[in-house]
C-alpha positions as CSV (number, residue, x, y, z in Angstrom):
1,M,-16.1,4.0,17.3
2,S,-13.4,4.9,19.7
3,T,-10.9,7.8,19.8
4,P,-7.3,7.1,19.2
5,G,-4.6,7.7,21.8
6,L,-0.9,8.4,21.1
7,G,0.2,5.8,18.6
8,L,-3.2,4.1,18.2
9,P,-5.6,4.2,15.3
10,M,-9.2,5.3,15.6
11,V,-11.3,2.1,16.0
12,V,-14.1,1.9,13.4
13,P,-15.3,-1.7,13.0
14,A,-16.3,-3.0,9.6
15,P,-19.1,-5.5,9.1
16,D,-18.6,-9.2,8.5
17,L,-15.0,-9.4,9.6
18,P,-13.5,-11.8,12.1
19,A,-13.6,-10.7,15.8
20,R,-10.0,-12.0,16.3
21,V,-7.1,-12.7,14.0
22,R,-4.1,-14.9,14.8
23,I,-0.9,-13.4,13.6
24,H,1.7,-16.0,12.6
25,E,4.9,-14.1,13.1
26,V,7.6,-15.2,10.7
27,G,10.3,-12.6,11.3
28,P,12.9,-14.8,13.1
29,R,12.8,-17.4,10.4
30,D,11.5,-16.0,7.1
31,G,12.8,-12.5,7.9
32,L,16.3,-13.4,9.0
33,Q,17.0,-16.1,6.5
34,N,17.3,-13.5,3.8
35,E,19.9,-11.4,5.7
36,K,23.4,-11.2,4.0
37,A,25.1,-11.1,7.4
38,T,24.5,-13.9,10.0
39,V,22.7,-12.6,13.1
40,P,24.2,-13.9,16.4
41,T,22.2,-16.7,18.0
42,G,21.7,-14.6,21.2
43,V,20.2,-11.7,19.2
44,K,17.8,-14.1,17.5
45,A,16.7,-15.6,20.9
46,E,16.2,-12.1,22.3
47,F,14.2,-11.1,19.2
48,I,11.9,-14.1,19.8
49,R,11.5,-13.3,23.5
50,R,10.7,-9.6,22.7
51,L,8.1,-10.6,20.1
52,A,6.4,-12.9,22.7
53,D,6.5,-10.1,25.2
54,A,4.7,-7.9,22.7
55,G,1.8,-10.4,22.7
56,L,2.5,-12.5,19.6
57,R,1.5,-16.1,20.4
58,T,2.8,-17.8,17.3
59,V,6.4,-17.0,16.4
60,E,8.2,-19.1,13.8
61,A,11.6,-19.7,15.4
62,T,13.9,-21.2,12.8
63,S,14.5,-23.8,10.1
64,F,16.2,-27.1,10.3
65,V,17.5,-27.1,6.8
66,H,21.1,-28.0,5.9
67,P,23.4,-25.1,6.7
68,K,24.7,-25.3,3.1
69,W,21.3,-24.0,1.8
70,V,20.4,-21.4,4.5
71,P,23.6,-20.6,6.4
72,Q,21.8,-17.7,8.2
73,L,19.8,-20.4,10.1
74,A,22.6,-22.9,10.7
75,D,22.3,-22.4,14.5
76,A,18.9,-24.0,14.8
77,E,20.1,-26.5,17.4
78,A,21.7,-23.8,19.5
79,L,18.8,-21.4,19.2
80,F,15.7,-23.5,19.8
81,P,16.6,-24.7,23.3
82,Q,17.0,-21.0,24.3
83,V,13.4,-20.2,23.5
84,K,11.4,-23.4,23.6
85,D,10.2,-22.9,27.2
86,L,8.5,-19.6,26.5
87,K,5.1,-19.8,28.2
88,G,2.0,-19.7,26.1
89,V,3.9,-19.3,22.8
90,H,3.9,-21.6,19.9
91,L,7.2,-21.9,18.1
92,P,6.9,-23.5,14.7
93,V,10.0,-24.6,12.9
94,L,10.5,-25.3,9.2
95,V,11.7,-28.8,8.2
96,P,12.7,-29.7,4.6
97,N,12.8,-33.5,5.0
98,M,12.9,-36.4,7.5
99,R,16.4,-35.5,8.7
100,G,15.3,-32.0,9.5
101,L,12.2,-33.3,11.3
102,E,14.3,-35.7,13.4
103,R,16.6,-32.8,14.4
104,A,13.6,-30.7,15.4
105,L,11.8,-33.5,17.3
106,A,15.0,-34.3,19.2
107,L,14.9,-30.8,20.7
108,G,11.2,-31.0,21.6
109,A,9.6,-29.0,18.7
110,D,5.9,-29.7,18.6
111,R,4.9,-27.4,15.7
112,I,6.4,-28.3,12.3
113,A,6.1,-26.6,8.9
114,V,6.8,-28.0,5.4
115,F,7.4,-25.9,2.4
116,A,5.7,-26.8,-0.9
117,S,5.4,-25.0,-4.3
118,A,2.4,-24.5,-6.6
119,T,4.7,-24.3,-9.6
120,E,7.3,-26.6,-11.1
121,S,9.9,-23.8,-11.7
122,F,10.0,-22.7,-8.0
123,A,9.9,-26.3,-6.8
124,K,13.0,-26.9,-8.9
125,A,14.7,-23.7,-7.7
126,N,13.8,-24.0,-4.0
127,L,13.6,-27.8,-3.5
128,N,15.5,-29.2,-6.5
129,R,12.6,-31.5,-7.2
130,T,9.3,-31.5,-9.2
131,V,6.1,-30.6,-7.4
132,E,5.1,-34.3,-7.2
133,E,8.6,-35.3,-6.0
134,S,8.5,-32.7,-3.3
135,L,5.1,-33.8,-2.1
136,A,6.3,-37.4,-2.0
137,V,9.2,-36.3,0.3
138,F,6.8,-34.5,2.6
139,E,4.3,-37.3,3.0
140,P,6.3,-39.5,5.4
141,V,7.6,-36.3,7.2
142,V,4.0,-35.2,7.9
143,A,3.0,-38.7,8.9
144,R,5.9,-39.0,11.4
145,A,5.3,-35.5,12.8
146,K,1.6,-36.4,13.4
147,D,2.5,-39.7,15.0
148,E,4.6,-37.7,17.4
149,G,1.7,-35.4,18.2
150,A,3.0,-32.4,16.4
151,H,0.9,-29.7,14.7
152,V,1.8,-29.4,11.0
153,R,1.6,-26.4,8.8
154,G,2.0,-26.6,5.0
155,Y,3.4,-23.6,3.2
156,V,2.4,-23.3,-0.4
157,S,4.5,-20.8,-2.3
158,M,3.8,-19.1,-5.6
159,C,0.1,-19.3,-5.2
160,F,-0.6,-16.2,-7.3
161,G,2.3,-15.6,-9.6
162,D,5.7,-17.1,-10.5
163,P,8.7,-15.1,-11.8
164,W,9.4,-17.9,-14.4
165,E,5.9,-19.1,-15.3
166,G,3.8,-16.0,-14.8
167,A,0.2,-16.3,-13.5
168,V,-0.5,-19.5,-11.7
169,P,-3.6,-21.5,-12.6
170,L,-6.0,-21.9,-9.7
171,H,-6.2,-25.7,-10.1
172,Q,-2.4,-26.0,-9.5
173,V,-2.7,-24.3,-6.2
174,A,-5.8,-26.4,-5.3
175,H,-4.0,-29.6,-6.2
176,V,-1.0,-28.9,-3.9
177,C,-3.3,-27.7,-1.1
178,G,-5.5,-30.8,-1.4
179,A,-2.4,-33.1,-1.3
180,L,-1.0,-31.4,1.8
181,L,-4.4,-31.7,3.6
182,D,-4.7,-35.4,2.5
183,M,-1.3,-36.2,4.0
184,G,-2.4,-34.7,7.4
185,C,-1.4,-31.0,7.5
186,D,-3.5,-29.1,10.1
187,E,-3.3,-25.8,8.3
188,L,-2.1,-24.2,5.1
189,S,-0.4,-20.9,4.4
190,L,-1.0,-19.4,0.9
191,G,2.1,-17.6,-0.2
192,D,2.1,-14.6,-2.6
193,T,5.9,-15.1,-2.9
194,I,6.6,-12.3,-5.4
195,G,3.8,-10.0,-4.2
196,V,1.8,-9.9,-7.4
197,A,-1.7,-10.7,-6.0
198,T,-4.6,-8.2,-6.0
199,P,-7.7,-8.5,-3.9
200,G,-9.9,-9.9,-6.6
201,H,-7.4,-12.6,-7.3
202,V,-7.3,-13.4,-3.6
203,L,-11.0,-13.8,-3.4
204,E,-11.0,-15.9,-6.6
205,L,-8.4,-18.3,-5.2
206,L,-10.1,-18.7,-1.8
207,A,-13.4,-19.5,-3.5
208,A,-11.8,-22.0,-5.8
209,L,-10.2,-23.7,-2.9
210,N,-13.5,-23.9,-1.1
211,E,-15.0,-25.5,-4.2
212,Q,-12.3,-28.1,-4.1
213,H,-13.2,-28.9,-0.5
214,V,-10.3,-26.9,1.1
215,P,-12.1,-25.2,4.0
216,T,-11.4,-21.6,4.9
217,S,-10.8,-22.6,8.5
218,V,-7.5,-24.3,7.7
219,L,-6.2,-21.4,5.6
220,G,-3.7,-18.6,6.4
221,V,-2.4,-16.0,4.0
222,H,1.2,-14.9,3.5
223,F,1.5,-11.7,1.4
224,H,4.6,-9.9,0.3
225,D,4.3,-6.2,-0.3
226,T,6.3,-5.9,-3.5
227,Y,3.6,-3.8,-5.2
228,G,2.1,-2.3,-2.1
229,Q,-0.9,-4.7,-2.1
230,A,-0.3,-6.8,1.0
231,L,-2.8,-5.0,3.3
232,A,-5.5,-4.8,0.6
233,N,-5.0,-8.5,-0.1
234,T,-5.2,-9.3,3.7
235,L,-8.5,-7.3,4.0
236,A,-9.9,-9.3,1.1
237,A,-8.9,-12.6,2.8
238,L,-10.5,-11.4,6.1
239,E,-13.7,-10.6,4.2
240,H,-13.7,-14.2,3.0
241,G,-13.4,-15.5,6.6
242,V,-9.6,-16.1,6.9
243,T,-8.4,-15.6,10.5
244,T,-4.7,-16.4,10.3
245,V,-2.3,-13.9,8.7
246,D,1.5,-14.3,8.4
247,A,3.6,-11.2,8.9
248,S,7.1,-10.2,9.7
249,A,8.1,-7.8,12.4
250,G,9.6,-4.7,10.8
251,G,8.8,-6.1,7.3
252,L,11.9,-8.2,7.4
253,G,12.5,-10.8,4.7
254,G,11.8,-11.9,1.2
255,C,12.8,-15.1,-0.5
256,P,16.4,-16.1,-1.3
257,Y,15.3,-18.3,-4.2
258,A,13.1,-15.7,-6.0
259,K,15.0,-12.4,-6.5
260,S,11.9,-10.5,-7.3
261,A,10.4,-11.3,-3.9
262,T,10.8,-8.3,-1.6
263,G,9.8,-7.9,2.0
264,N,7.0,-9.6,3.9
265,L,4.0,-7.7,5.2
266,A,5.2,-5.8,8.2
267,T,3.5,-7.0,11.4
268,E,3.2,-3.3,12.7
269,D,1.3,-2.3,9.5
270,L,-1.0,-5.3,9.9
271,V,-1.7,-4.7,13.6
272,W,-2.4,-1.0,12.9
273,M,-5.1,-2.0,10.4
274,L,-6.6,-4.8,12.4
275,H,-6.8,-2.7,15.6
276,G,-8.4,0.1,13.6
277,L,-11.0,-2.4,12.4
278,G,-11.7,-3.4,16.0
279,I,-10.2,-6.8,15.5
280,D,-8.5,-8.4,18.5
281,T,-4.9,-9.6,18.0
282,G,-3.5,-9.7,21.5
283,V,-0.6,-7.6,20.4
284,D,0.7,-4.5,22.1
285,L,1.6,-2.2,19.2
286,G,4.0,-0.1,21.3
287,R,6.0,-3.1,22.4
288,L,6.0,-4.5,18.9
289,V,7.4,-1.3,17.4
290,A,10.1,-1.1,20.1
291,T,11.1,-4.7,19.3
292,S,11.3,-4.0,15.6
293,E,13.3,-0.8,16.2
294,W,15.7,-2.8,18.4
295,M,16.1,-5.4,15.7
296,A,16.6,-2.8,13.0
297,D,19.4,-1.4,15.1
298,R,21.1,-4.8,15.3
299,L,20.8,-5.1,11.5
300,G,22.2,-1.6,11.0
301,R,19.4,-0.3,8.8
302,P,15.9,1.2,9.2
303,S,12.8,-0.9,9.0
304,P,10.6,-0.6,5.9
305,S,7.5,-0.7,8.0
306,R,5.5,2.5,7.5
307,T,3.7,2.2,10.8
308,L,7.0,1.8,12.6
309,R,8.4,4.8,10.9
310,A,5.3,7.0,11.5
311,L,5.2,6.1,15.2
312,S,9.0,6.5,15.7
313,H,8.7,10.0,14.1
314,K,6.0,11.0,16.5
315,E,8.2,10.1,19.4
316,Q,11.1,12.3,18.2
């Protein structure tokens, strides 16, 4: 046990938790894609640099989707060259198809993400395809990315609940996860896109995936805080052995294709909890808070992160 300093939690380790967690920062991509106003490219680049300076070593930079679908990220070609040479920082980019992959590879991207759905309704809304059709599109994309030596992440959305279909059967999630692993994905991110998961549900899904030969070592979790469950769900995942957690600086983001999806788990809130548990993240909480405050100023509104608000209040 250690005593907290200014702006630091008391450290009280809990048994059987990972010694280190890798935070997969999604703010610049998943966070900003949901903004009504387009953020200038230079501000996005500075945001990524500041996140890296705060100690985040995986920062999802942008998405190579057609500007028609996500106009907020239409500047991918202009943005990525401004940040790709950051030392010691992985910069994954989302690609929807082979064209997106080619655009990303041409700029030197070496970490690629594809975005699948566990439900038919969301696959139709987000990808305009069935689940099987979307997997068929991703298969050659993943194969080409692997041939080029890229690391590939597979996002699986609607793993716990769907606004059109309700609760999602475990076997549907397992099927999509298995298909993505079979085609060569290096890791998977389990998305609670509308934030309806609870800890027991998280543990049940993780156990079901293990039974279907999806190892915990390839899994990350991506929780939304719609019902205030994101940190509780994260702790459940850590207890199961998960060591990769997605989060968004300042709690930015949601999902433009699911209106009931509110903000992502705030990176500051996650770091506060992890550091309090004695889990290493490599992140400087003070610098992270300053970065999210800086971004909130650029967006013209306060951050929903409770840790950020608490620490900012202390400084006043």
